[in-house]
KOLNUMI-168299 format. One line per field, with one value per residue (C-alpha): residue number from 0; residue in three letters; chain; x, y, z. Coordinates in Angstrom, 1 decimal. Example, Ala and Ser with C-alpha at 12.3 -4.5 7.8 and 13.67 -1.06 7.14 Angstrom:
residues 2
i	(0	1)
aa	(ala	ser)
ch	(A	A)
east	(12.3	13.7)
north	(-4.5	-1.1)
up	(7.8	7.1)
This chain:
residues 618
i	(0	1	2	3	4	5	6	7	8	9	10	11	12	13	14	15	16	17	18	19	20	21	22	23	24	25	26	27	28	29	30	31	32	33	34	35	36	37	38	39	40	41	42	43	44	45	46	47	48	49	50	51	52	53	54	55	56	57	58	59	60	61	62	63	64	65	66	67	68	69	70	71	72	73	74	75	76	77	78	79	80	81	82	83	84	85	86	87	88	89	90	91	92	93	94	95	96	97	98	99	100	101	102	103	104	105	106	107	108	109	110	111	112	113	114	115	116	117	118	119	120	121	122	123	124	125	126	127	128	129	130	131	132	133	134	135	136	137	138	139	140	141	142	143	144	145	146	147	148	149	150	151	152	153	154	155	156	157	158	159	160	161	162	163	164	165	166	167	168	169	170	171	172	173	174	175	176	177	178	179	180	181	182	183	184	185	186	187	188	189	190	191	192	193	194	195	196	197	198	199	200	201	202	203	204	205	206	207	208	209	210	211	212	213	214	215	216	217	218	219	220	221	222	223	224	225	226	227	228	229	230	231	232	233	234	235	236	237	238	239	240	241	242	243	244	245	246	247	248	249	250	251	252	253	254	255	256	257	258	259	260	261	262	263	264	265	266	267	268	269	270	271	272	273	274	275	276	277	278	279	280	281	282	283	284	285	286	287	288	289	290	291	292	293	294	295	296	297	298	299	300	301	302	303	304	305	306	307	308	309	310	311	312	313	314	315	316	317	318	319	320	321	322	323	324	325	326	327	328	329	330	331	332	333	334	335	336	337	338	339	340	341	342	343	344	345	346	347	348	349	350	351	352	353	354	355	356	357	358	359	360	361	362	363	364	365	366	367	368	369	370	371	372	373	374	375	376	377	378	379	380	381	382	383	384	385	386	387	388	389	390	391	392	393	394	395	396	397	398	399	400	401	402	403	404	405	406	407	408	409	410	411	412	413	414	415	416	417	418	419	420	421	422	423	424	425	426	427	428	429	430	431	432	433	434	435	436	437	438	439	440	441	442	443	444	445	446	447	448	449	450	451	452	453	454	455	456	457	458	459	460	461	462	463	464	465	466	467	468	469	470	471	472	473	474	475	476	477	478	479	480	481	482	483	484	485	486	487	488	489	490	491	492	493	494	495	496	497	498	499	500	501	502	503	504	505	506	507	508	509	510	511	512	513	514	515	516	517	518	519	520	521	522	523	524	525	526	527	528	529	530	531	532	533	534	535	536	537	538	539	540	541	542	543	544	545	546	547	548	549	550	551	552	553	554	555	556	557	558	559	560	561	562	563	564	565	566	567	568	569	570	571	572	573	574	575	576	577	578	579	580	581	582	583	584	585	586	587	588	589	590	591	592	593	594	595	596	597	598	599	600	601	602	603	604	605	606	607	608	609	610	611	612	613	614	615	616	617)
aa	(unk	unk	unk	unk	unk	unk	unk	unk	unk	unk	unk	unk	unk	unk	unk	unk	unk	unk	unk	unk	unk	unk	unk	unk	unk	unk	unk	unk	unk	unk	unk	unk	unk	unk	unk	unk	unk	unk	unk	unk	unk	unk	unk	unk	unk	unk	unk	unk	unk	unk	unk	unk	unk	unk	unk	unk	unk	unk	unk	unk	unk	unk	unk	unk	unk	unk	unk	unk	unk	unk	unk	unk	unk	unk	unk	unk	unk	unk	unk	unk	unk	unk	unk	unk	unk	unk	unk	unk	unk	unk	unk	unk	unk	unk	unk	unk	unk	unk	unk	unk	unk	unk	unk	unk	unk	unk	unk	unk	unk	unk	unk	unk	unk	unk	unk	unk	unk	unk	unk	unk	unk	unk	unk	unk	unk	unk	unk	unk	unk	unk	unk	unk	unk	unk	unk	unk	unk	unk	unk	unk	unk	unk	unk	unk	unk	unk	unk	unk	unk	unk	unk	unk	unk	unk	unk	unk	unk	unk	unk	unk	unk	unk	unk	unk	unk	unk	unk	unk	unk	unk	unk	unk	unk	unk	unk	unk	unk	unk	unk	unk	unk	unk	unk	unk	unk	unk	unk	unk	unk	unk	unk	unk	unk	unk	unk	unk	unk	unk	unk	unk	unk	unk	unk	unk	unk	unk	unk	unk	unk	unk	unk	unk	unk	unk	unk	unk	unk	unk	unk	unk	unk	unk	unk	unk	unk	unk	unk	unk	unk	unk	unk	unk	unk	unk	unk	unk	unk	unk	unk	unk	unk	unk	unk	unk	unk	unk	unk	unk	unk	unk	unk	unk	unk	unk	unk	unk	unk	unk	unk	unk	unk	unk	unk	unk	unk	unk	unk	unk	unk	unk	unk	unk	unk	unk	unk	unk	unk	unk	unk	unk	unk	unk	unk	unk	unk	unk	unk	unk	unk	unk	unk	unk	unk	unk	unk	unk	unk	unk	unk	unk	unk	unk	unk	unk	unk	unk	unk	unk	unk	unk	unk	unk	unk	unk	unk	unk	unk	unk	unk	unk	unk	unk	unk	unk	unk	unk	unk	unk	unk	unk	unk	unk	unk	unk	unk	unk	unk	unk	unk	unk	unk	unk	unk	unk	unk	unk	unk	unk	unk	unk	unk	unk	unk	unk	unk	unk	unk	unk	unk	unk	unk	unk	unk	unk	unk	unk	unk	unk	unk	unk	unk	unk	unk	unk	unk	unk	unk	unk	unk	unk	unk	unk	unk	unk	unk	unk	unk	unk	unk	unk	unk	unk	unk	unk	unk	unk	unk	unk	unk	unk	unk	unk	unk	unk	unk	unk	unk	unk	unk	unk	unk	unk	unk	unk	unk	unk	unk	unk	unk	unk	unk	unk	unk	unk	unk	unk	unk	unk	unk	unk	unk	unk	unk	unk	unk	unk	unk	unk	unk	unk	unk	unk	unk	unk	unk	unk	unk	unk	unk	unk	unk	unk	unk	unk	unk	unk	unk	unk	unk	unk	unk	unk	unk	unk	unk	unk	unk	unk	unk	unk	unk	unk	unk	unk	unk	unk	unk	unk	unk	unk	unk	unk	unk	unk	unk	unk	unk	unk	unk	unk	unk	unk	unk	unk	unk	unk	unk	unk	unk	unk	unk	unk	unk	unk	unk	unk	unk	unk	unk	unk	unk	unk	unk	unk	unk	unk	unk	unk	unk	unk	unk	unk	unk	unk	unk	unk	unk	unk	unk	unk	unk	unk	unk	unk	unk	unk	unk	unk	unk	unk	unk	unk	unk	unk	unk	unk	unk	unk	unk	unk	unk	unk	unk	unk	unk	unk	unk	unk	unk	unk	unk	unk	unk	unk	unk	unk	unk	unk	unk	unk	unk	unk	unk	unk	unk	unk	unk	unk	unk	unk	unk	unk	unk	unk	unk	unk	unk	unk	unk	unk	unk	unk	unk	unk	unk	unk	unk	unk	unk	unk	unk	unk	unk	unk	unk	unk	unk	unk	unk	unk	unk	unk	unk	unk	unk	unk	unk	unk)
ch	(A	A	A	A	A	A	A	A	A	A	A	A	A	A	A	A	A	A	A	A	A	A	A	A	A	A	A	A	A	A	A	A	A	A	A	A	A	A	A	A	A	A	A	A	A	A	A	A	A	A	A	A	A	A	A	A	A	A	A	A	A	A	A	A	A	A	A	A	A	A	A	A	A	A	A	A	A	A	A	A	A	A	A	A	A	A	A	A	A	A	A	A	A	A	A	A	A	A	A	A	A	A	A	A	A	A	A	A	A	A	A	A	A	A	A	A	A	A	A	A	A	A	A	A	A	A	A	A	A	A	A	A	A	A	A	A	A	A	A	A	A	A	A	A	A	A	A	A	A	A	A	A	A	A	A	A	A	A	A	A	A	A	A	A	A	A	A	A	A	A	A	A	A	A	A	A	A	A	A	A	A	A	A	A	A	A	A	A	A	A	A	A	A	A	A	A	A	A	A	A	A	A	A	A	A	A	A	A	A	A	A	A	A	A	A	A	A	A	A	A	A	A	A	A	A	A	A	A	A	A	A	A	A	A	A	A	A	A	A	A	A	A	A	A	A	A	A	A	A	A	A	A	A	A	A	A	A	A	A	A	A	A	A	A	A	A	A	A	A	A	A	A	A	A	A	A	A	A	A	A	A	A	A	A	A	A	A	A	A	A	A	A	A	A	A	A	A	A	A	A	A	A	A	A	A	A	A	A	A	A	A	A	A	A	A	A	A	A	A	A	A	A	A	A	A	A	A	A	A	A	A	A	A	A	A	A	A	A	A	A	A	A	A	A	A	A	A	A	A	A	A	A	A	A	A	A	A	A	A	A	A	A	A	A	A	A	A	A	A	A	A	A	A	A	A	A	A	A	A	A	A	A	A	A	A	A	A	A	A	A	A	A	A	A	A	A	A	A	A	A	A	A	A	A	A	A	A	A	A	A	A	A	A	A	A	A	A	A	A	A	A	A	A	A	A	A	A	A	A	A	A	A	A	A	A	A	A	A	A	A	A	A	A	A	A	A	A	A	A	A	A	A	A	A	A	A	A	A	A	A	A	A	A	A	A	A	A	A	A	A	A	A	A	A	A	A	A	A	A	A	A	A	A	A	A	A	A	A	A	A	A	A	A	A	A	A	A	A	A	A	A	A	A	A	A	A	A	A	A	A	A	A	A	A	A	A	A	A	A	A	A	A	A	A	A	A	A	A	A	A	A	A	A	A	A	A	A	A	A	A	A	A	A	A	A	A	A	A	A	A	A	A	A	A	A	A	A	A	A	A	A	A	A	A	A	A	A	A	A	A	A	A	A	A	A	A	A	A	A	A	A	A	A	A	A	A	A	A	A	A	A	A	A	A	A	A	A	A	A	A	A	A	A	A	A	A	A	A	A	A	A	A	A	A	A	A	A	A)
east	(6.1	2.7	3.6	6.9	5.4	2.7	5.3	7.4	4.7	3.7	7.5	7.7	4.4	5.8	9.1	7.4	4.7	7.4	9.3	6.6	5.2	8.6	9.1	5.7	6.6	10.0	8.4	6.2	8.1	9.2	7.8	9.3	9.5	9.7	7.9	4.8	5.2	2.1	0.7	-1.0	-3.9	-4.1	-4.6	-8.0	-9.0	-10.0	-6.6	-4.9	-7.3	-7.2	-3.7	-5.0	-3.9	-6.9	-5.1	-7.3	-6.0	-2.8	-5.0	-7.1	-4.3	-3.2	0.4	1.4	5.2	7.8	11.2	12.9	11.3	12.1	15.8	15.6	14.3	17.1	19.8	18.9	21.1	19.9	17.7	18.7	15.7	12.7	10.2	7.8	4.2	2.4	-1.2	-2.3	-5.8	-8.8	-9.0	-11.9	-11.9	-14.4	-15.2	-16.1	-18.7	-18.7	-22.0	-23.2	-26.5	-28.1	-29.8	-31.4	-33.7	-34.3	-32.4	-32.3	-29.0	-28.9	-26.0	-26.0	-22.5	-22.3	-20.2	-19.5	-21.3	-23.3	-22.6	-25.4	-27.8	-28.5	-27.1	-29.7	-28.7	-31.0	-29.4	-30.9	-29.0	-30.0	-28.5	-27.2	-30.3	-32.5	-30.2	-30.0	-33.7	-35.3	-36.7	-34.5	-36.1	-35.0	-36.4	-34.7	-31.2	-30.6	-27.3	-27.0	-24.8	-24.5	-25.2	-23.8	-27.0	-30.1	-28.4	-24.4	-24.5	-23.1	-20.8	-21.9	-19.5	-21.5	-19.6	-19.7	-17.9	-15.5	-12.8	-8.9	-6.5	-3.3	-0.3	3.3	5.8	9.7	10.4	12.8	10.2	7.0	6.4	7.1	5.2	2.3	1.9	2.4	-0.4	-2.9	-2.2	-4.3	-7.2	-10.0	-9.7	-12.3	-13.7	-13.0	-15.6	-18.4	-21.3	-24.8	-26.0	-29.5	-30.4	-34.0	-35.5	-38.2	-41.7	-42.3	-40.9	-39.3	-42.4	-43.4	-40.3	-41.7	-44.7	-42.8	-40.5	-42.0	-44.2	-42.7	-44.9	-43.3	-39.9	-38.5	-35.4	-32.4	-29.2	-26.3	-23.1	-20.5	-17.1	-13.9	-14.4	-11.9	-10.5	-10.0	-8.8	-11.9	-10.7	-7.5	-8.9	-7.8	-10.4	-10.0	-12.2	-12.7	-11.5	-13.8	-14.8	-15.0	-16.4	-16.6	-17.5	-15.3	-17.6	-17.6	-13.8	-13.6	-16.0	-13.8	-16.7	-16.3	-19.0	-18.6	-20.4	-22.7	-22.4	-25.9	-28.2	-29.2	-31.4	-28.5	-28.3	-25.6	-22.8	-19.6	-17.3	-17.6	-15.8	-13.0	-11.8	-10.7	-6.8	-4.5	-4.6	-3.2	-2.2	-2.8	-3.1	-5.8	-4.2	-6.1	-5.8	-7.0	-3.3	-4.1	-5.0	-8.6	-8.5	-6.6	-9.7	-11.6	-14.9	-17.9	-18.3	-15.7	-17.4	-20.0	-17.7	-16.9	-14.0	-11.4	-10.4	-7.4	-8.4	-4.7	-2.6	0.9	3.0	6.6	7.2	8.5	5.6	3.1	4.8	5.1	1.1	0.9	3.7	5.7	4.5	3.5	4.3	1.4	3.3	6.7	7.8	10.9	13.3	16.0	19.0	19.4	15.7	16.1	15.1	12.3	14.2	14.4	17.0	15.0	12.2	14.2	15.4	12.2	10.4	13.7	13.9	9.9	10.2	13.4	11.2	8.2	10.6	12.4	9.2	6.2	4.8	2.9	4.8	3.3	5.7	4.9	7.2	5.3	2.0	-0.9	-3.8	-7.3	-10.8	-12.9	-16.8	-17.5	-21.1	-23.0	-24.7	-27.2	-30.6	-31.1	-27.6	-27.1	-25.1	-21.8	-18.7	-15.7	-12.0	-8.6	-7.0	-3.6	-3.1	0.3	2.1	0.8	4.1	4.7	1.1	1.3	4.8	3.4	0.4	2.0	4.3	0.9	-0.6	2.3	2.5	-1.4	-1.3	1.7	-0.1	-3.2	-1.1	0.8	-2.6	-4.3	-1.1	-0.7	-4.3	-3.7	-0.6	-2.4	-5.7	-3.1	-1.2	-4.6	-6.0	-2.8	-2.4	-5.7	-4.9	-2.2	-4.6	-4.6	-0.7	-0.6	-2.9	-1.0	2.2	0.6	-0.5	2.9	4.4	5.8	5.4	3.7	7.0	8.5	5.3	5.5	9.2	8.4	5.7	7.6	10.4	7.6	6.3	9.8	10.2	6.8	7.8	11.6	10.8	8.5	11.1	13.9	11.9	11.0	14.5	15.7	13.4	14.3	17.8	16.9	14.6	17.0	20.0	17.7	16.3	16.6	13.6	12.0	11.4	14.9	15.7	15.9	12.5	11.2	13.4	12.1	8.3	8.9	10.7	7.5	5.5	7.4	7.4	3.7	3.0	5.1	3.6	0.2	0.6	2.3	-0.4	-3.5	-1.8	-1.2	-4.3	-6.2	-9.8	-11.2	-14.5	-17.8	-16.2	-14.1	-17.1	-18.8	-15.9	-15.5	-18.9	-18.8	-15.5	-17.0	-19.6	-16.6	-13.3	-10.0	-9.3	-12.8	-14.0	-15.4	-11.7	-10.7	-14.1	-13.7	-10.0	-11.0	-13.9	-11.4	-8.9	-11.5	-13.0	-9.5	-8.9	-12.4	-11.5	-8.1	-9.5	-12.2	-9.9	-7.3	-9.8	-11.3	-7.8	-7.0	-10.2	-10.2	-6.4	-7.4	-10.2	-7.9	-5.5	-7.8	-8.5	-5.5	-3.8	-0.7	-2.5	-4.6	-1.4	0.0	-3.2	-2.6	0.8	-0.2	-2.9	-1.2	0.7	-2.7	-4.2	-1.2	-1.3	-4.9	-4.3	-1.5	-3.9	-6.7	-4.2	-2.9	-6.3	-7.4	-4.3	-5.4	-8.9	-7.7	-5.3	-7.7	-10.2	-8.0	-7.0	-10.4	-11.5	-8.8	-10.9	-13.8	-12.3	-14.1	-17.5	-16.9	-16.0	-19.3)
north	(19.6	18.3	15.2	14.5	15.2	12.6	10.0	11.0	10.7	7.2	6.1	7.5	5.6	2.3	2.9	3.5	0.6	-1.7	-0.8	-1.0	-4.3	-6.0	-4.6	-6.7	-9.6	-9.8	-9.8	-12.8	-14.5	-17.5	-19.7	-22.9	-24.8	-24.1	-26.9	-29.2	-32.8	-34.8	-37.9	-37.3	-38.9	-36.5	-33.5	-32.4	-31.1	-27.8	-27.6	-27.7	-25.5	-22.7	-23.1	-23.5	-25.7	-27.2	-27.3	-30.5	-32.7	-33.6	-34.9	-37.0	-38.9	-42.3	-43.2	-42.9	-41.7	-44.3	-44.1	-44.4	-41.2	-39.6	-40.5	-39.4	-35.9	-35.8	-36.2	-33.1	-30.1	-27.2	-29.5	-29.2	-30.8	-33.2	-33.7	-36.5	-36.9	-40.4	-40.1	-43.5	-42.9	-42.0	-43.1	-43.4	-41.1	-41.0	-37.6	-38.2	-35.6	-36.4	-35.2	-35.6	-37.3	-36.5	-39.9	-43.0	-42.6	-42.6	-39.8	-38.4	-36.8	-34.8	-33.3	-30.7	-30.5	-26.7	-25.1	-27.9	-27.8	-30.8	-32.6	-34.8	-32.4	-34.1	-37.1	-38.7	-41.3	-42.8	-43.5	-45.8	-45.1	-48.1	-50.4	-54.0	-55.5	-53.9	-54.4	-58.2	-58.7	-56.0	-56.6	-55.4	-52.9	-53.2	-49.9	-47.2	-48.9	-47.9	-47.3	-48.7	-46.9	-48.4	-45.9	-46.4	-45.1	-43.0	-39.8	-39.6	-38.3	-40.6	-39.5	-40.6	-40.2	-39.3	-40.5	-38.9	-40.4	-38.6	-39.1	-38.2	-38.3	-40.1	-38.5	-39.7	-36.9	-36.8	-36.3	-33.4	-31.6	-32.3	-28.7	-27.0	-29.7	-29.4	-25.6	-25.8	-28.5	-26.6	-22.9	-22.8	-24.6	-22.8	-23.4	-25.5	-24.1	-26.5	-29.1	-27.6	-29.1	-27.8	-30.5	-31.0	-33.5	-34.5	-36.8	-39.3	-38.5	-42.2	-45.6	-47.8	-49.0	-45.5	-45.1	-46.6	-44.4	-41.0	-41.0	-38.4	-36.8	-33.5	-33.9	-36.9	-35.4	-32.5	-30.8	-30.7	-28.2	-29.6	-30.1	-31.1	-31.9	-31.5	-32.8	-35.8	-37.6	-41.2	-43.5	-45.4	-48.1	-49.3	-49.6	-47.2	-46.1	-44.2	-41.9	-40.9	-37.6	-34.8	-33.8	-30.3	-28.5	-25.0	-22.8	-20.3	-17.6	-19.4	-19.5	-15.7	-15.2	-17.4	-20.1	-24.0	-26.4	-29.6	-32.4	-34.4	-38.4	-38.9	-38.4	-40.1	-39.3	-36.8	-34.9	-34.9	-37.4	-35.9	-38.8	-42.8	-44.9	-47.1	-50.5	-50.7	-50.2	-51.8	-51.8	-48.8	-49.4	-46.2	-47.1	-46.6	-43.6	-40.7	-37.9	-34.9	-33.3	-32.7	-29.2	-29.0	-27.2	-30.4	-32.4	-34.0	-33.3	-35.8	-38.3	-36.9	-38.4	-35.7	-32.7	-30.7	-29.2	-30.8	-29.1	-29.5	-32.9	-34.3	-36.7	-36.7	-39.8	-40.7	-41.3	-45.0	-45.9	-44.7	-46.3	-49.5	-49.6	-48.5	-50.6	-49.7	-46.3	-44.9	-41.0	-39.0	-35.9	-34.2	-30.6	-29.8	-26.7	-25.3	-23.3	-20.3	-19.2	-16.6	-13.4	-12.9	-12.5	-14.2	-16.5	-17.6	-18.3	-19.9	-22.5	-23.0	-24.0	-26.2	-28.0	-28.6	-29.8	-32.1	-33.5	-34.4	-35.9	-38.0	-39.3	-38.5	-36.6	-33.4	-30.1	-26.9	-24.0	-22.6	-19.4	-16.4	-18.2	-16.5	-17.7	-16.6	-17.1	-19.8	-20.2	-23.8	-24.5	-27.7	-29.2	-30.6	-28.7	-29.6	-28.3	-25.0	-22.1	-21.5	-22.7	-20.5	-22.0	-20.8	-22.2	-21.2	-19.6	-20.3	-17.8	-14.6	-12.7	-13.0	-12.2	-9.1	-7.8	-8.7	-6.9	-3.6	-3.8	-4.4	-1.4	0.9	-0.2	0.4	4.0	4.8	3.7	5.9	8.8	8.6	8.4	11.3	13.8	13.1	13.9	16.9	18.0	17.2	19.3	22.3	21.9	21.7	25.1	26.9	25.7	26.9	30.2	30.2	29.5	33.3	33.5	30.5	31.6	35.2	33.4	31.1	34.1	35.8	32.5	30.4	26.4	24.2	22.4	25.6	26.8	23.4	23.8	27.3	26.3	23.5	25.9	28.1	25.0	24.4	27.8	27.4	24.2	25.4	26.8	23.8	21.4	23.1	23.1	19.5	18.5	20.5	18.6	15.3	15.8	17.2	14.4	11.8	13.4	13.4	9.8	7.0	6.2	2.8	4.4	5.0	8.8	7.3	6.3	9.6	11.5	9.5	10.1	13.9	13.8	12.0	14.6	17.6	15.7	15.3	18.8	20.3	18.1	18.6	22.2	22.8	20.1	22.0	25.4	24.3	22.3	23.8	22.5	22.3	22.0	21.8	21.2	24.4	26.4	24.9	25.6	29.0	29.7	28.5	30.4	33.7	33.5	32.6	33.8	32.6	29.8	28.4	26.0	22.4	20.8	23.0	22.1	18.3	18.2	20.1	17.7	14.8	16.1	17.0	13.5	12.0	13.7	12.4	8.9	9.2	10.0	7.2	4.7	5.0	5.1	1.7	0.3	1.0	-0.2	-3.2	-3.7	-3.3	-5.6	-8.3	-7.5	-7.9	-11.5	-12.8	-11.7	-10.8	-9.0	-7.1	-5.9	-4.6	-2.8	-1.0	0.3	1.2	3.4	6.7	6.5	5.6	8.7	11.0	9.3	10.0	13.5	13.8	12.4	14.6	17.8	16.5	16.3	19.4	21.1	19.5	20.7	24.3	24.4	23.4	25.6	28.6	28.0	27.7	30.9	33.0	32.7	34.2	37.4	39.4	37.6	38.1	41.5	42.2)
up	(-18.0	-17.6	-19.3	-17.4	-14.1	-14.6	-15.8	-13.0	-10.2	-11.6	-11.4	-7.9	-6.8	-8.2	-6.2	-2.9	-3.5	-4.4	-1.4	0.9	-0.5	-0.2	3.4	4.0	2.1	3.8	7.2	6.4	3.4	5.2	7.9	9.6	6.6	3.0	1.0	1.6	0.1	-0.3	-2.2	-5.5	-4.2	-1.0	-3.2	-4.4	-7.6	-5.9	-4.5	-7.8	-9.8	-7.0	-5.8	-2.5	0.4	2.7	6.2	6.8	3.8	6.0	8.7	6.3	4.5	5.8	4.5	0.8	1.1	1.5	3.4	0.0	-1.2	1.8	1.4	-2.1	-1.0	1.7	-1.0	-3.0	-2.8	-0.6	1.5	5.1	6.9	5.9	8.6	8.1	9.5	9.8	10.5	12.2	12.6	15.3	18.7	20.8	23.9	26.9	28.3	31.8	33.5	37.4	39.0	42.5	42.9	46.7	47.7	46.6	43.7	40.0	38.3	34.6	33.6	30.4	29.0	26.2	24.1	23.6	20.7	18.6	15.1	14.3	17.5	19.0	20.8	24.3	25.8	28.4	30.9	33.7	36.9	39.7	42.8	45.1	47.5	47.2	48.4	46.0	43.2	43.6	44.2	41.9	38.5	35.7	33.3	29.5	28.3	29.0	29.9	33.5	35.3	38.9	41.6	44.9	47.5	51.1	52.9	52.3	53.6	51.8	48.2	45.5	42.7	39.0	36.3	33.0	29.8	26.5	23.5	21.3	19.0	19.0	15.9	16.5	14.4	14.5	14.3	14.8	18.7	17.9	15.6	17.9	18.9	15.7	13.5	16.0	15.7	12.0	11.7	13.7	13.0	9.6	11.4	13.3	17.0	18.8	22.1	24.8	25.4	27.5	28.6	30.0	32.6	33.9	36.5	37.3	39.8	39.3	41.6	42.0	42.5	39.8	38.2	37.0	35.0	31.7	31.8	32.6	29.8	27.8	31.0	32.5	35.5	36.7	37.4	39.5	39.0	41.2	41.5	39.7	41.5	38.7	39.1	36.7	33.4	32.9	29.6	29.6	26.5	26.0	23.1	21.5	18.3	15.5	13.0	9.8	7.8	4.3	2.8	3.0	-0.9	-1.7	-4.9	-6.2	-9.4	-10.4	-9.0	-5.4	-5.5	-6.2	-3.4	-1.0	-0.8	-1.4	-1.0	1.1	-0.7	1.3	1.2	2.7	5.2	8.5	11.7	12.8	9.5	6.8	6.6	5.3	5.8	5.5	8.2	6.4	7.4	11.2	11.4	13.9	17.6	19.5	23.1	24.0	27.9	30.2	32.2	32.8	30.2	32.4	32.0	28.5	27.3	26.8	23.4	22.1	23.0	20.1	18.4	18.6	15.6	13.4	10.0	10.4	10.8	7.8	9.4	11.8	14.8	17.0	17.7	17.5	20.0	18.8	19.2	18.0	14.5	15.1	17.1	14.3	11.5	13.6	13.4	9.7	8.2	4.9	3.0	6.5	5.8	5.1	4.1	4.4	5.5	3.8	4.6	2.4	2.6	0.2	0.5	3.2	1.4	-1.3	-4.9	-8.1	-7.1	-4.0	-6.5	-8.9	-6.2	-4.6	-8.1	-9.1	-5.8	-6.2	-9.6	-8.8	-6.1	-8.4	-11.1	-8.6	-6.5	-8.2	-5.2	-5.2	-3.8	-2.7	-2.0	1.4	1.1	0.1	0.7	3.0	4.8	3.6	4.9	3.4	3.8	3.8	2.8	2.7	-0.6	1.5	1.7	5.3	6.5	8.4	8.1	6.4	8.5	8.4	7.9	7.1	3.9	2.7	-0.7	-2.7	-4.1	-2.8	-2.5	-6.4	-7.2	-5.0	-6.7	-10.0	-9.3	-8.4	-11.7	-13.5	-12.1	-12.7	-16.2	-16.7	-15.1	-17.2	-20.3	-19.2	-18.2	-21.4	-23.6	-22.0	-21.9	-25.8	-26.2	-24.6	-26.4	-29.5	-28.6	-27.8	-31.0	-33.0	-31.1	-31.7	-35.3	-36.0	-35.2	-37.9	-40.7	-41.9	-41.6	-43.7	-46.3	-46.5	-47.0	-49.5	-51.5	-51.6	-53.0	-50.4	-51.1	-48.5	-47.7	-46.6	-44.6	-42.8	-41.6	-40.7	-38.6	-36.9	-36.1	-34.5	-32.6	-31.2	-30.1	-28.1	-26.7	-25.6	-22.2	-21.4	-22.6	-20.7	-17.5	-17.9	-18.7	-15.6	-13.3	-14.9	-13.9	-10.4	-9.7	-10.8	-9.0	-5.9	-6.2	-8.6	-10.2	-11.4	-15.2	-16.6	-17.8	-21.3	-21.2	-19.8	-22.3	-25.1	-23.8	-23.7	-27.3	-28.6	-27.0	-29.0	-32.1	-31.9	-30.9	-33.6	-36.5	-35.4	-35.0	-38.4	-40.1	-38.8	-39.9	-43.4	-43.9	-46.9	-47.6	-51.3	-53.0	-50.9	-47.8	-48.2	-48.9	-45.8	-43.6	-44.8	-44.2	-40.7	-39.8	-41.0	-37.9	-35.6	-34.3	-35.9	-33.2	-32.9	-35.2	-35.7	-35.4	-32.4	-30.4	-31.4	-30.1	-26.8	-26.3	-26.8	-24.4	-21.6	-21.9	-21.8	-18.6	-17.0	-18.3	-16.5	-13.2	-13.5	-14.7	-12.0	-9.5	-10.6	-11.0	-7.5	-6.1	-8.0	-7.0	-3.4	-3.5	-4.5	-1.8	1.0	0.0	2.1	5.3	3.7	1.1	3.6	5.4	1.8	1.2	4.9	3.9	0.1	1.3	1.6	-1.5	-3.5	-2.0	-3.3	-6.5	-7.2	-6.2	-8.6	-11.3	-10.8	-10.8	-14.0	-15.6	-14.2	-15.7	-19.1	-18.8	-17.9	-20.7	-23.3	-22.2	-21.9	-25.4	-26.7	-25.1	-27.0	-30.2	-28.6	-27.2	-29.7	-28.8	-25.0	-25.4	-27.3)
């Protein structure tokens, strides 16, 4: 009964866990697109070895996929949609900060860009508010450079617009897919806070001639209150720039801990360089219209070649316009949607794998399956000794759904093997204890002339009689449990395991009862048994010790397996969701395993103490 109960408990745990796991997988199995297609050169070795997808890689690739390859993918069966992406390059943006200067004089305007990693610390401009007469007759100063603003009179404040250079990536997408692709491209990238500047305005306490000597002296300046207008954005250049890929590396220990190293290409006055500027590409007529209506969170970072992470600094244009700038092979990546993969099952997996293999065979492109993937947090550290703290990013792990289902199956198989092992040891220990108590009867029957084979059959029959009540109860429980709920474990498997337990019990009991010692070992055993009861000896003590140790081993192993499994689950977002729903079944399973182990220990101790009744009475 103990054997069947533990086996049925493991089967029930697997059924519940599989059902809950598949429910969670079904909720996040499929996104807007099923496959991600990229050129082979755009996929880093780190992504290949770890089965990860770097969300930044799509925004660092410039072309590589031709229109013929796109047509070949569209012609495949089950392909319903192909959404190309064309990365044109980076465009300069001027961030304008209007400030009010109260009257004529020389001012120092300093702006600090807050919330941007590795951005230039402070931008300083020197402004000379003057009139036209002084501007035309005055002597110009080469150091520091001055910005001249013409004042109407001595009392009217003037407005000065401080400009900070930034960059914005230009990407071409199909017009009908723009909203969806913008969401997909930016969903795994850590959002950047809107551009926020801290302004400081100081006025020179003196005339124009004192400026060179007062650049580093604080007593020459007096601070003024800041009156700032609305930040505006303006296209600053028609030249498109491109930057090299960010290169990553990671040891197996780093990857297991969710950490990668960004390789520094060198150092300069502002710190580490993570990208190099490539040759200028094309001219993009973005116009000089005011970009103030663009949402701030889509505004760019400062100097993208210095950023290990690319934030939401993207401007989307039409695909045709981007390809006219790039030329042939203009597509940087493709998102593909299939039909027939709406649910998680073996058919969907086979269809996804077959389509991915067909795309690679026909086009030579790299294909990642997005269905069943999940986001995990990755810490990016710099290989430069002068770099600061680690940056956090969100990368995508491929095949998480399949790994979760396989992990639950492997967990069930391991728990079943452990339960079977401990239950068999408990059955064997009970048989050894009972068989040791039948040795006097066996010796008496041998003296009366019984042959060994008849004795063996007799004790096997007795063992069957002892097993019959428990066997009947176990079979009844199997029938009832199978009728009420279908189990993952077939009834034939449970019946086979139960029959094996009965056979082990009967054969072990009969063998121990008929066991005869000869020679010196017989004399030592006889002397030992004279001092103890008929049920207590070296063999029974050893059998009980093994059974009790195995029970403790079962509890420890189950706990360690579940802890290790949960640790692997929390790596990804989908795994964390599965761990939450599996918490209650895992606790119930541990309690059942603890109950089974305690029953095993109690059975062995009870039978062992039966041989000490005389000693206990004394």
